[in-house]
Backbone as a ProteinNet text record, in pm:
[ID]
protein_1_A
[PRIMARY]
MRIEIWSDVVCPWCYVGKRRLEKALAGFEHRDAVEVVYRSFELDPTAPQHGHESTLSQLAKKYGQSEEQMRAGMQSLIETAAGEGLDMKLFDNVHTNTVDAHRLLHLALETGGPALQRELKEQLLAAYFLRAEDVGDHDVLRAAARTAGLVEAAGEERVDAVLASQEYADAVAADVAQARAYGATGVPFFVVDQRYGVSGAQPTEVFEQVLTQAWADAHPVLTPVGGDADACGPDGCAI
[TERTIARY]
497.8	462.2	318.3	232.4	100.6	77.4	-15	-52.8	-216.2	-247.9	-401.2	-412.9	-523.4	-599.2	-715.3	-719	-862.6	-906.9	-1054.8	-1139.8	-1258.3	-1334.6	-1475.3	-1498	-1617.5	-1622.3	-1724.4	-1722.6	-1774.5	-1698.8	-1547.5	-1495.6	-1370.4	-1388.6	-1311.6	-1162.7	-1116.9	-950.4	-925.2	-1016.4	-987.9	-961	-1034.2	-1026.2	-912.4	-857.3	-750.6	-616.4	-660.6	-525.7	-480.5	-627.2	-610.5	-564	-563	-480.7	-375.2	-335.2	-169.8	-107.5	-176.5	-80.3	-78.8	-179.5	-169.5	-73.1	-50.8	42.8	186	212	350.4	368.1	284.5	288.7	307.7	262.5	270.4	420.1	498.1	665.4	744.8	677.7	745.6	811.5	924.1	983.2	912.8	875.6	864.6	685.6	613.9	453.6	418	462.9	379.5	381.4	469.3	474.2	397.6	312.5	254.7	89.3	71.7	-71.2	-173.5	-263.7	-338.7	-475	-500	-606.1	-690.6	-839.9	-912.2	-975	-957.7	-1035.3	-1140.3	-1232.9	-1344.9	-1344	-1399.6	-1391.9	-1544.6	-1603	-1735.2	-1738	-1736.6	-1734.6	-1815.2	-1933.3	-2063.5	-2161	-2124.9	-2227.1	-2361.9	-2414.2	-2556.3	-2620.8	-2551.3	-2586.5	-2717.1	-2829.5	-2954.9	-2907.7	-2966.7	-2936.5	-2972.8	-3093.1	-3102.5	-3123.6	-2981.4	-2952	-3057.7	-3093.6	-3158.8	-3103.8	-3033.8	-2974.6	-2869.6	-2823.2	-2701.9	-2576.1	-2474.9	-2371.8	-2299	-2300.6	-2292.9	-2349.3	-2475	-2568.4	-2517	-2524.2	-2488	-2359.7	-2242.4	-2130.2	-2114.3	-2189.1	-2216.4	-2283.1	-2331.1	-2429.4	-2337.4	-2253.2	-2187.2	-2069.1	-1989.8	-1876.8	-1905.5	-2038	-2045.5	-2018.2	-2045.6	-1999.5	-2140	-2122.1	-2252.2	-2226.6	-2327.1	-2330.1	-2260.2	-2223.4	-2123.5	-1979.7	-1954.5	-1824.5	-1796.8	-1869.2	-1841.1	-1842.8	-1909.7	-1894.7	-1760.9	-1731.6	-1574	-1475.8	-1487.4	-1387.7	-1399.1	-1524.5	-1572.4	-1482.8	-1483.1	-1421.8	-1299.2	-1226.7	-1098.1	-1045.4	-1141.4	-1097.9	-1138.1	-1243	-1287.4	-1153	-1077.9	-963.4	-844.4	-819.4	-712.9	-745.8	-882.5	-915.8	-875.4	-916.1	-889.8	-786.4	-674.1	-530.6	-496.7	-583.3	-560.8	-627	-713	-798.1	-908.3	-949.1	-1081.6	-1200.5	-1300.3	-1389.6	-1544.5	-1490.7	-1566.5	-1730.2	-1813.3	-1946.7	-2001.9	-1924.9	-1931.1	-2039.4	-2098.8	-2208.5	-2340.2	-2337.6	-2444.2	-2490.9	-2371.2	-2370.6	-2470	-2504.2	-2605.5	-2554.9	-2592	-2545.5	-2618.1	-2518.1	-2564.5	-2478.9	-2566.5	-2477.1	-2395.5	-2289.5	-2184.1	-2161.1	-2255.5	-2222	-2232	-2335.4	-2377	-2252.2	-2204.9	-2126.2	-1971.2	-1915.9	-1813	-1836.7	-1984.5	-1999.8	-2003.4	-2017.3	-1984.8	-1835	-1784.4	-1618.7	-1556.3	-1615.1	-1554	-1621.2	-1711.4	-1770.3	-1657.1	-1616.3	-1547.8	-1399.8	-1364.6	-1237.3	-1250.7	-1335	-1347.4	-1371.9	-1434.2	-1487.7	-1382.9	-1290.5	-1213.6	-1061.3	-1061.8	-916	-924.8	-769.2	-749.2	-827.8	-758.2	-807.4	-957.1	-1050.7	-1189.7	-1230.3	-1166.2	-1214.7	-1154.1	-1048.1	-997.9	-1096.7	-1128.1	-1252.6	-1375.5	-1426.6	-1543.5	-1527.2	-1414.3	-1380.3	-1401	-1317.9	-1291.4	-1472.2	-1560.1	-1721.3	-1761.4	-1758.1	-1823.1	-1786.7	-1671.3	-1599.7	-1680.6	-1649.2	-1696.4	-1866.6	-1907.2	-2048.6	-2094.1	-2008.3	-2083.2	-2022.8	-1870	-1832.6	-1827.3	-1820.6	-1835.2	-1951.9	-2071.4	-2205.1	-2291.5	-2261.3	-2337.2	-2451.7	-2451.5	-2529.9	-2556.4	-2634.9	-2621.9	-2595.3	-2463.5	-2423.9	-2479.3	-2591.6	-2650.6	-2781	-2815.3	-2924.9	-2860.5	-2952.2	-2916.2	-2888.4	-2990.9	-2957.5	-2821.5	-2817.6	-2644.7	-2576.7	-2593.1	-2457.3	-2465	-2579.6	-2582.1	-2524.6	-2539	-2476.9	-2341.3	-2284	-2138.7	-2067	-2166.6	-2117.9	-2110.8	-2202	-2219.5	-2106.8	-2105.1	-1985.7	-1829.3	-1792.2	-1675.4	-1645.9	-1770.1	-1745.5	-1767	-1840.4	-1879.6	-2012.6	-2077.9	-2220.1	-2194.4	-2085.1	-2042.9	-1965	-1867.8	-1795.2	-1865.4	-1952.4	-2002.3	-2155.1	-2208.4	-2351.7	-2440.7	-2568.1	-2646.4	-2718.5	-2759.8	-2835	-2743.5	-2611.8	-2508.6	-2503.8	-2473	-2479.3	-2632.2	-2716.4	-2865.3	-2877.5	-2814	-2835.3	-2758.7	-2621.1	-2568.1	-2603.4	-2655	-2747.6	-2848.6	-2917.2	-3056.5	-3012.1	-2912.2	-2848	-2793.5	-2703.6	-2606.7	-2485.9	-2434.1	-2340.2	-2205.2	-2103	-1957.6	-1983.3	-2081.3	-2067.5	-1977	-1970.7	-1856.4	-1705.2	-1685.3	-1561.4	-1563.8	-1639.8	-1677.1	-1616.7	-1679.5	-1658.4	-1522.5	-1449.5	-1347.4	-1232.3	-1262.9	-1165.4	-1164.4	-1277.5	-1277.2	-1209.6	-1225.6	-1140.3	-1011.6	-968.7	-817.7	-736.1	-826.6	-778.3	-796.3	-849.7	-864.8	-750.9	-706.9	-591.7	-422.6	-474.2	-343.2	-331.6	-417.1	-432.7	-465.1	-525.8	-625.4	-716	-728.3	-848.4	-896.6	-875.1	-937.8	-889.9	-942.6	-919.9	-869.1	-790.1	-752.5	-614.6	-592.8	-463.5	-462.6	-300.9	-251.5	-151.2	-142	-53.3	41.6	180.8	260.1	342.2	289.9	400.9	348	247.2	209.2	340	408.6	507.9	510.9	479.5	484	332.9	303.9	161.3	168.4	102.6	50.4	-68.2	-82.7	-202.9	-250.7	-358	-412.1	-372.7	-424.8	-401.6	-255.3	-141.4	-21.3	9.4	117.6	152.5	222.5	248.5	258.3	426.9	485	615.4	648.7	574.1	562	520.5	438.2	422.4	515.9	624	725.2	829.1	836.6	959.8	918.5	797.3	760.2	757.7	711.6	726.4	862.6	986.6	1117	1166.5	1147.4	1177.7	1123.8	1007	946.5	992.7	1031.8	1062	1211.9	1286.9	1460.2	1450.6	1340.6	1344.5	1298.6	1204.3	1155.6	1289.6	1328.7	1459.6	1582.5	1640.9	1785.2	1886.4	1990	2087.4	2232.9	2276.8	2427.5	2517.6	2616.7	2714.4	2827.7	2896.6	3039.2	3108.1	3188	3320.5	3427.8	3553.1	3687.3	3716.8	3645.8	3652.5	3647.8	3745.5	3737.2	3846.7	3835.4	3911.2	3889.2	3968.2	3974.7	3854.8	3792.2	3649.6	3649.6	3535	3503.9	3370.1	3382.1	3225.8	3185.2	3104.8	3015	3154.1	3232.6	3353.3	3467.3	3450.2	3542.7	3618.9	3737.6	3789.6	3911.7	3979.4	4107.8	4224.6	4315.2	4402.4	4538.9
-403.9	-311.1	-280	-238.9	-189.5	-37.3	-11.5	150.4	134.6	189.6	204	332.7	359.2	477.7	519.4	611.5	616.7	786.3	731.2	841.3	802.9	892.1	903.3	906	833	812.2	932.9	1064.2	1195.4	1275.5	1264.6	1344.1	1372.9	1477.6	1463.4	1502.8	1546.7	1527	1389.3	1291.2	1177	1102.7	1134.3	1123.4	1147.4	1271.3	1324.1	1250.2	1238.5	1179.5	1052.4	947.2	837.9	802.7	915.8	910.3	969.9	1056.3	1067	961.5	878.2	774.2	658.8	630.3	544.1	582.4	713	748.3	714.8	758.1	729.3	569.3	498.1	341.2	300	365.4	315.2	320.3	417.5	421.5	375.4	309.9	247.5	113.4	61.9	-30.4	-143.6	-139.5	-267.4	-259.3	-199	-164.2	-316.8	-418.5	-548.4	-604.2	-539.4	-590.7	-491.9	-418.6	-277.6	-343.7	-338.8	-404.3	-243	-201.2	-96.2	-143.2	-74.6	-107.4	21.3	29.8	143.4	116.6	192.3	228.4	351.7	305.9	391.1	556.3	632.1	768.6	848.6	884.7	948.2	1092.8	1168.5	1307.4	1369.4	1327.3	1360.6	1248.4	1169.8	1100.6	1120	1257.7	1282.8	1311	1298.8	1326.2	1249.9	1277.8	1198.6	1075.4	984.8	855.3	893.2	950.8	985.7	1129.7	1157	1326.1	1389.9	1509.1	1593	1730.7	1770.8	1894.9	1907	2028.8	2007.7	1986.5	1936.4	1984.2	2104.5	2181.6	2326.9	2423	2376.7	2476.7	2437.8	2283.2	2252.5	2325.6	2311.9	2323.2	2497.3	2553.9	2720.1	2750.5	2704.2	2698.7	2686.6	2559.4	2529.7	2616.8	2661.1	2755.3	2898.1	2922.8	3088.1	3157.5	3071.5	3169.8	3145	3260.8	3237.5	3138.4	3092.7	2987.8	3026.1	3146.6	3189.4	3167.4	3186.9	3179.3	3037	2950	2808.5	2759.7	2826.5	2771	2782.1	2926.4	2924.5	2879.8	2805.8	2711.5	2582.5	2525.5	2409.3	2421	2520.6	2561.2	2485.5	2551.6	2547.9	2418.7	2363.4	2203.5	2110.5	2154.5	2083.4	2091.6	2216.9	2226.2	2127.8	2145	2058.9	1887.4	1872.3	1720.1	1698.9	1775.5	1765.3	1731.1	1784.7	1790.6	1622.5	1558.1	1405.4	1312	1394.3	1325.6	1264.2	1359.5	1343.8	1447.8	1414.5	1527	1550.9	1621.3	1604	1679.4	1637.1	1719.7	1756	1833.4	1906.2	1997.5	2064.9	2141.3	2053.5	1917.1	1836.9	1728	1717.4	1624.1	1684.8	1551.3	1551.6	1560.7	1601.1	1566.5	1454.3	1351.2	1217.7	1139.2	1029.9	942.6	865.5	811.7	699.7	575	587.9	446.9	316.6	301.4	183.7	174.2	286.2	218.6	199.4	249.6	180	26.4	14.3	-136.9	-215.3	-189.3	-293.3	-249	-198.4	-164.4	-260.8	-299.3	-398	-523.6	-540.9	-683.9	-717.3	-650.3	-638	-668.4	-626.5	-651	-793.1	-812.6	-975.4	-1061.8	-1052.3	-1142	-1118.8	-1059.8	-1045.7	-983.8	-950.7	-891.9	-744.2	-706.7	-548.1	-517.5	-601.5	-576.2	-562.9	-643.2	-603.9	-489.9	-489.1	-349.3	-206.6	-222.1	-97.2	-92.7	-197.4	-180.4	-94	-165.7	-98.4	37.2	72.8	216.1	306.7	262.9	345.2	334.7	233	260.7	360.1	352.8	454.5	580.4	600.2	760.4	789.6	687.3	746.8	788.7	692	717.2	864	879.1	1013.9	1137.2	1146.9	1242.2	1269.7	1171.9	1152.2	1168.6	1110.5	1085.5	1123.8	1210.5	1265	1212.4	1090.8	976	987.6	928	950.3	830.7	799.5	709.4	644.8	726	663.2	582.9	585	532.1	373.3	296.1	122	82.8	138.1	63.8	133.5	246.7	283.1	199.5	188	92.2	-45.3	-90.3	-217.2	-233	-110.6	-93.5	-100.7	-10.7	-37.9	-161.8	-204	-368.7	-454.3	-410.7	-493	-484.2	-367	-298.9	-364.3	-373.6	-394.8	-543.2	-630.2	-741.5	-808.8	-726.5	-777.1	-850.1	-840.7	-926.1	-1058.4	-1056.4	-1199.7	-1266.5	-1210.9	-1278.3	-1312.7	-1229.5	-1244.4	-1305.8	-1291.2	-1319.2	-1207.2	-1182.7	-1075.4	-1085.2	-1218.7	-1203.7	-1142	-1193.8	-1155.9	-1005.2	-932.7	-787.8	-716.8	-793	-738.9	-752.9	-850	-884.4	-794.3	-740.1	-628.6	-513.8	-477.4	-348.4	-351.3	-464.4	-450.9	-451.7	-459.3	-470.9	-387.2	-413	-309.7	-379.6	-479.6	-554.4	-468.7	-485	-403.9	-292.6	-220.1	-122.8	-120.5	-205.2	-164.7	-163.7	-232.4	-229.8	-76.5	0.3	140.5	218.9	214	248.3	255.6	127.4	89.1	186.3	172.6	253.4	374.3	453.3	604.8	622.5	557.6	550	513	461.1	419.3	558	626	727.5	838.8	871	956.2	929.2	808.5	762.8	789.4	785.7	838.2	1002.7	1070.2	1203.2	1273.8	1158.9	1230	1306.1	1437.1	1519	1545.5	1489.8	1497.5	1398.9	1378	1272.7	1354.8	1286	1147.2	1152.2	1021.1	1014	889.7	877.1	762.3	723.8	586	540.5	422.4	436.6	356.1	261.9	125.2	84	68.5	125.6	152.9	265.4	332.9	414.6	565	562.1	694.7	745.6	867.9	914.9	1020.4	1026.1	1143.1	1206.3	1310.8	1391.2	1455.5	1423.5	1515.7	1457.7	1538.1	1484.7	1545.1	1492	1573.7	1527.1	1600.6	1602.4	1421.6	1409.9	1272.2	1250	1371.8	1340.4	1305.9	1368.4	1337.4	1190.9	1119.2	1004.1	910	952.5	863.3	858.7	974.1	969.1	906.1	920.7	798.9	678.4	639.5	498.4	449	531.8	483.2	471.8	589.1	553	426.7	379.8	308.3	168.1	170.6	55.9	24.4	122.3	118.3	96.5	137.9	107.8	-51.9	-118.9	-247	-343.6	-302.7	-362	-348.9	-343.2	-240.2	-318.9	-256.9	-305.2	-294.9	-392.5	-383.4	-335.9	-263	-186.9	-249.8	-312.6	-396.3	-297.6	-398.1	-314.7	-390	-347.6	-404.2	-499.8	-492.3	-543.6	-678.7	-744.4	-910.3	-961.8	-1070.5	-1168.3	-1280	-1352.8	-1532.5	-1576	-1642.7	-1714.7	-1855.9	-1923	-2066.4	-2039.4	-2127.4	-2071.7	-2226.4	-2209.8	-2353.7	-2428.7	-2385.1	-2495.4	-2548.6	-2505.8	-2519.9	-2395.9	-2427.4	-2329.2	-2322.4	-2191.8	-2146.6	-2173.8	-2235.5	-2251.3	-2248.9
-1703.2	-1628.9	-1628.4	-1535.8	-1557.3	-1543.4	-1613.1	-1591.5	-1585.2	-1444.8	-1426.3	-1424.3	-1519.3	-1528.8	-1490.3	-1397	-1341.6	-1435	-1456.9	-1539.9	-1568	-1613.4	-1627.4	-1770	-1832.2	-1942.6	-1984.3	-1903.9	-1963.7	-1935.5	-1910.5	-1898.1	-2019.7	-2101.1	-2214.7	-2207	-2091.7	-2088.9	-2068.6	-2023.5	-2014.3	-2163.1	-2263	-2401.3	-2448.5	-2434.9	-2485.4	-2428.7	-2319.2	-2221.7	-2281	-2298.9	-2365.1	-2488.2	-2570.9	-2704	-2693.5	-2592.8	-2591.2	-2536.1	-2450.4	-2380.6	-2480.8	-2558.4	-2683.5	-2823.1	-2793.8	-2920.6	-2850	-2711.1	-2660	-2662.8	-2623.8	-2622.2	-2767.1	-2883.3	-3003.4	-3030.3	-2989.6	-3008.9	-2907.5	-2779.7	-2700.6	-2734.3	-2711.3	-2727.2	-2664.5	-2558.4	-2490	-2468.5	-2567.1	-2571.3	-2528	-2589.1	-2553.5	-2451.7	-2376.2	-2207.8	-2122.4	-2162.1	-2100.8	-2083.8	-1989.7	-1924.5	-1879.9	-1973.8	-1930.1	-1875.3	-1751.5	-1676.9	-1618.4	-1657.9	-1626	-1491.3	-1384.8	-1282.8	-1271.7	-1187.1	-1209.4	-1103.4	-1189.3	-1100.5	-1169.6	-1066.4	-1091.1	-1108.1	-1182.5	-1169.3	-1106.9	-1107	-1047.3	-1027.6	-899.6	-877	-848.3	-825.8	-807.1	-940.2	-1072.4	-1201.3	-1220.1	-1287.4	-1331.6	-1389.3	-1405.7	-1455.5	-1640.1	-1680.5	-1787.2	-1809	-1841.3	-1874.4	-1954.8	-1922.1	-2013.3	-2048.4	-1913	-1926.8	-1976.1	-2110.7	-2176.8	-2055.5	-2099.3	-2000.9	-2005	-2107.2	-2144.8	-2039	-2007.6	-1946	-1777.6	-1763.6	-1638.2	-1577.3	-1675.1	-1634.5	-1601.8	-1692	-1655.8	-1526.5	-1493.8	-1370.9	-1281.4	-1266	-1159.7	-1123.5	-1247.5	-1215.8	-1221.1	-1241.5	-1233	-1384.8	-1474.6	-1597.3	-1667.2	-1776.1	-1885.5	-1975.3	-2061.7	-2146.7	-2259.6	-2285.9	-2416.7	-2370.4	-2222.3	-2159.9	-2170.3	-2112.4	-2102.1	-2275.5	-2340.9	-2501	-2542.3	-2511.2	-2577.2	-2524.6	-2389.7	-2319	-2401.2	-2418.1	-2473.6	-2604.9	-2698.4	-2823.6	-2813	-2729.9	-2727.1	-2691.8	-2630.5	-2571.7	-2724	-2765.7	-2935.3	-3010.6	-3001.9	-3092.8	-3063.9	-2915.1	-2872.9	-2899.2	-2861.5	-2905.5	-3080.9	-3134.8	-3272.2	-3311.1	-3241.5	-3291	-3242.7	-3153.3	-3150.3	-3206.2	-3320.7	-3406.5	-3368.7	-3252.1	-3195.8	-3253.8	-3282.6	-3337.7	-3227.8	-3107.4	-3005.1	-3023.8	-2986	-2992.2	-2837.9	-2781.8	-2661	-2641	-2734.3	-2735.7	-2709.3	-2742.5	-2772.7	-2636.2	-2548.5	-2455	-2363.7	-2283.4	-2182.2	-2041.5	-1932.7	-1824	-1757.5	-1739.8	-1711.8	-1609.1	-1549.6	-1420.7	-1534.9	-1477.2	-1532.2	-1473.7	-1317.5	-1257	-1330.6	-1408.7	-1482.1	-1570.1	-1658.3	-1730.3	-1681.9	-1549.9	-1495.3	-1431	-1417.9	-1382.4	-1477.7	-1610.5	-1719.1	-1733.4	-1705.7	-1728.4	-1647.3	-1520.9	-1455.1	-1483.6	-1542.1	-1608.2	-1702.6	-1808.3	-1928.2	-1849.3	-1756.6	-1734.9	-1648.4	-1579.2	-1510.3	-1632.4	-1726.6	-1860.4	-1953.4	-1969	-2119.6	-2085.9	-1952	-1916.2	-1973.2	-1950.8	-2011.2	-2166.3	-2239.8	-2370.6	-2395.8	-2367.3	-2350.8	-2304.3	-2162.8	-2103.9	-2182.6	-2247	-2332.9	-2431.7	-2502	-2598.8	-2584.9	-2425.3	-2415.2	-2380.5	-2285.2	-2269.9	-2384.5	-2535	-2633.7	-2676	-2673.3	-2714.9	-2633.7	-2491.1	-2412.3	-2471.7	-2445.8	-2478	-2618.3	-2724.4	-2847.3	-2862.8	-2818.4	-2790.6	-2700	-2614.5	-2554.5	-2621.5	-2667.1	-2742.2	-2864	-2925	-3086.1	-3149.6	-3079.1	-3102.2	-3024.2	-2925.8	-2832.5	-2776.5	-2740.5	-2683.3	-2531.4	-2453.1	-2338.3	-2278.8	-2222.4	-2148.1	-2009.6	-1993.2	-1865.2	-1902.5	-2043.4	-2116.9	-2135.2	-2061.2	-2052.9	-2222.9	-2291.7	-2451.5	-2529.5	-2485.8	-2554.3	-2480.3	-2338.6	-2265.4	-2350.4	-2384.7	-2423.9	-2597.2	-2651	-2788.9	-2790	-2684.2	-2688.2	-2638.5	-2550.7	-2497.2	-2632.1	-2692.6	-2814.2	-2906.8	-2941.2	-3050.6	-2997.6	-2857.6	-2800.8	-2811.5	-2810.8	-2796.5	-2669.2	-2565.6	-2424.5	-2445.5	-2522.7	-2500.2	-2565	-2675.7	-2726.7	-2637.4	-2528.3	-2443.2	-2330.4	-2274.3	-2131.1	-2169.5	-2256.6	-2301	-2262.7	-2360.9	-2336.8	-2195.7	-2166.1	-2033.3	-1937.6	-1930.2	-1817.9	-1840.4	-1964.7	-1973.9	-1865.7	-1933.2	-1870.8	-1723.9	-1658.8	-1516.4	-1457.1	-1488	-1425.2	-1441.9	-1561	-1576.6	-1454.7	-1469.6	-1374.2	-1201.4	-1181.1	-1028.5	-1003	-886.5	-844.9	-843.4	-920.2	-915.9	-988.2	-899.1	-932.6	-883.6	-806.3	-750.9	-639.8	-565.5	-484.6	-533.1	-641.6	-713	-756.7	-807.7	-866.5	-737.2	-592.9	-509.9	-444	-445.7	-431.9	-498.7	-657.5	-733.5	-700.2	-655.3	-639.3	-507.6	-398.3	-260.9	-299.8	-395.7	-415.8	-467.1	-549.6	-618.4	-538.2	-431.1	-315.6	-224.5	-203.2	-165.2	-212	-325.2	-369.7	-425.4	-357.6	-356.2	-501.5	-579.2	-705.4	-679.3	-724.2	-699.9	-870.4	-950.3	-1087.1	-1163.2	-1258.6	-1385.1	-1499.4	-1618.2	-1603.9	-1459.6	-1421.2	-1355.8	-1367.5	-1385.4	-1441.2	-1336	-1304	-1216.1	-1261.9	-1268.4	-1357.7	-1224.7	-1246	-1167.2	-1045.7	-975	-861.4	-789.5	-876.1	-841.8	-869	-1020.5	-1050.5	-1087.2	-1038.6	-1088.3	-1177.7	-1261.2	-1368.8	-1373.3	-1343.5	-1308.4	-1459	-1527.5	-1618.1	-1747.8	-1867.6	-2010.6	-2048.2	-2009.3	-2001.5	-2183.6	-2219.4	-2332.2	-2357.9	-2486.1	-2511.1	-2457.3	-2502.1	-2424	-2305.1	-2189.3	-2056.8	-2053.6	-2116	-2120.7	-2168.8	-2271.7	-2312.8	-2205.6	-2137.2	-2030.3	-1930.6	-1855.2	-1773.2	-1773.9	-1899.8	-1995.4	-1942.7	-2002.6	-1995.2	-1893.8	-1795.7	-1659	-1593.8	-1578.9	-1549.3	-1585.9	-1703.8	-1743.7	-1699.4	-1696.2	-1635.9	-1500.3	-1424.4	-1278.9	-1250.9	-1338.6	-1315.2	-1368	-1463.1	-1533.2	-1565.6	-1403.4	-1410.8	-1492.8	-1530.4	-1607.5	-1509	-1537.8	-1429	-1503.6	-1434.5	-1451	-1447	-1524.1	-1499.7	-1419.3	-1333	-1257.7	-1268.2	-1258.6	-1279.5	-1407.6	-1518.2	-1631	-1656.2	-1733	-1764.1	-1653.9	-1593.9	-1521.7	-1544.4	-1459.3	-1508.1	-1450.8	-1508	-1486.4	-1548.7	-1482.6	-1549	-1645.8	-1751.4	-1826.1	-1890.7	-1972.9	-1994.6	-2096.2	-2118.7	-2176.5	-2071.1	-1934.3	-1864	-1823.8	-1749.9	-1710.4	-1771.5	-1795.4	-1868.6	-1771.2	-1766.7	-1681.3	-1764.9
[MASK]
+++++++++++++++++++++++++++++++++++++++++++++++++++++++++++++++++++++++++++++++++++++++++++++++++++++++++++++++++++++++++++++++++++++++++++++++++++++++++++++++++++++++++++++++++++++++++++++++++++++++++++++++++++++++++++++++++++++++++++++++

C-alpha cells in the first residue's frame, strides 16, 4: 500500500498531520507493507529565498488581521501541536521560500528511497518549526541533509550541485500540478493507493479508518459459499 503526502516544510498542519498519520501507522497491523512518499507543494512560491519578515507579520497582512489576532490563532495551533509532542516556535519563524528544500527531498527519494526522504522531511520540519531556522538558507538545508544521512548517501558534492542548480525543479512543478489535478487546494493532502484522498491534518482515528479500508480493498477476503463438498486435495481424491 502506498501513501503519497503533498505538503510544504513551512506548513504547521503538515507537521501535525505527519505525527497523526505516524501514530495511526504505529498501530496498523500491516505497517511494514506501507510505503510513504512525500510530494512537493509550495504554499508561497513568491516568498523570498532568504526570509527576513516574520511569518506572523506576513500572515497578519495577508489575511487582514492584527498581529495580536494572528498571535492568538498561532497560540491555539501551538497548543494543538503540543498535544502531538511538537514544541513549535511559530512566533519566531520567518517567511521563506521552500523550492530548494523540495528539490533536496526529490534527491533524497531518488538516492535512498522513501525511508531517506522521510528522514530528510522530518529534519526540515524540525529545523523550521522546532528551531525556527530559515529553510530557504542553503546552510540550513545542508545541515538537515547531513543529519538525515543524505550527504553520506549521495555525497556532499552532489548535494551542493543540486542546491547550486535548478535540478528537480520540474519534478517539484509536476507534484504541484498533480495536487491540483486531484483537486487539492491546501495541504497536507494524503492520497492512499491513488484511491482515497484525505484533506488536512485529520484526527488519528480517520487515518486508522482509511488504512483499514484501503488494505481491505487491496487484499479482499473470499466469502465461502455452499459449504464443504467433495474435492481432490494434495493427498489425492476421496472416493
